[in-house]
C-alpha positions as CSV (number, residue, x, y, z in Angstrom):
1,X,-2.7,8.8,-4.4
2,X,-1.4,5.3,-4.9
3,X,-3.6,2.9,-7.0
4,X,-4.2,-0.3,-5.0
5,X,-3.9,-3.1,-7.5
6,X,-4.4,-5.8,-4.9
7,X,-8.1,-4.9,-4.6
8,X,-8.5,-5.9,-8.3
9,X,-6.3,-9.0,-8.3
10,X,-5.0,-10.2,-5.0
11,X,-2.9,-12.9,-6.6
12,X,-0.9,-10.5,-8.7
13,X,2.9,-11.1,-8.4
14,X,4.3,-8.6,-10.9
15,X,3.5,-5.0,-11.8
16,X,5.1,-1.9,-13.2
17,X,5.1,1.3,-11.2
18,X,6.6,4.7,-11.2
19,X,8.3,6.4,-8.2
20,X,5.9,9.2,-7.3
21,X,8.1,10.7,-4.5
22,X,10.6,9.8,-1.9
23,X,9.5,10.6,1.7
24,X,12.4,10.2,4.1
25,X,13.4,6.5,4.0
26,X,10.2,5.5,2.1
27,X,9.5,5.3,-1.6
28,X,5.9,6.2,-2.7
29,X,4.8,4.4,-5.9
30,X,2.0,5.4,-8.2
31,X,0.5,1.9,-7.8
32,X,1.2,-1.1,-5.7
33,X,0.2,-4.8,-5.4
34,X,1.5,-5.1,-1.9
35,X,-1.1,-5.5,0.9
36,X,-0.7,-3.2,3.8
37,X,0.3,-5.1,7.0
38,X,-2.7,-6.0,9.3
39,X,-2.6,-4.7,12.8
40,X,-3.1,-7.3,15.4
41,X,-5.9,-6.6,17.7
42,X,-5.7,-7.4,21.4
43,X,-8.6,-7.7,23.8
44,X,-7.7,-4.3,25.5
45,X,-8.3,-2.6,22.1
46,X,-11.6,-4.3,21.3
47,X,-14.9,-2.9,22.6
48,X,-16.1,-4.7,25.7
49,X,-19.1,-6.3,23.9
50,X,-16.8,-8.2,21.5
51,X,-14.2,-9.6,23.8
52,X,-13.9,-13.4,23.6
53,X,-15.9,-13.6,20.4
54,X,-13.0,-13.8,17.9
């Protein structure tokens, strides 16, 4: 499993990592400081009781 360095220091800009494996067109590192992309939520995906409250 990849260690998530961004949880400890979100301002980190440099880190050393080792390639754990290559999966198709992706490289899996033993640790990362990159935040995963956030999924945008639309009203059709929110429960009805929360629509319009964001």
